[in-house]
N, C-alpha and C positions, 0 to 999 in steps of 0.2 A: 504494499499499499504506500509506504514512504517512498519508494522508488518511482512509483507512478506519479506521485505529486511532484517529486523532484524533476522528473522529466517534463512534466507539464509547465512547471515553473521555468525550467530552461528554455523550453520552446517559446513560451510567451516573451521571455526576456530577449531572446534572439530575434524574434519577430519585431519587438518594439525598438531595438537598437540597430536594425538593418539600415535605416536611412543614415544614421551617424557613420556606419562602416562604409556605405557607398561614398559618402562625402570625403571621408578620410582617404579612401582610395584614390578618388579624383584629385584631391589635393596634392597627394604624393605624386601622382602621375604628372600633374602640371608642373611641379617643382623639378622633376627629373627633366622635363622638356626644357624648363628654363635654365637648368644647369648646363644641359648640352649646348644651348644657344650661347651661354656664358663662356663656355670653352672655346668657342669660335671667335670670341671678342678679344681685343687687347686687354692686358692686365688692368690698366687704368679704367677703361670703360667697364670692365668686369666688376671692379671694386665699387663703382658708382651703382651699378645695377643691383649688386648684392646688398648694398645699404638700403636701397629703395624697396627691394623684395622683403628685407627684414621688417621695415616699417609696415608693410602691407600684410605681413603674415598673421598679425593678430586678428585681423578682420576677414582674412581669405576663407577660413573655415565656415563661419556664419554666412558670408557673402556667397559661397559656393552652395550651401544648403538652400538659401533663398532662390539662387539662379536655378538650381536643379528643380526645385518645386515649381517655379514658373514655367520653365521650358519643357520639362518631361512629366510633370504631375506625379500622381501616386505610382504610376507605373515605373517611373525612373527612381524615385525614392526607395521603393521596395524591391528593386532589381535584385535577384538572387535570394530572396527571402525562403523559398522552398528548400534549397539545399541547406541553408543555415538552420532551419527548424528541423530538417531531417536529421540533422547531427545529434539532436536532443534525444532521439529515440533509438 
């Protein structure tokens, strides 16, 4: 009985946090793209770009969440929910 409730709680938590995981993955993917672009710049330009990216990083997660919700709706926010919930069982 306890295992069943634990699995249900885990499945619920996984479903509830899926949008946060999707946003985290998108933020990481965007930062990897920016880092590759920075590698192609001179070191002086790269330092200026890195400083501006650091200033934007605090709002990028929330900004990406809003952008994703506006552009892709619930389908985009909950992309991959089925495999995440499936891991609970």
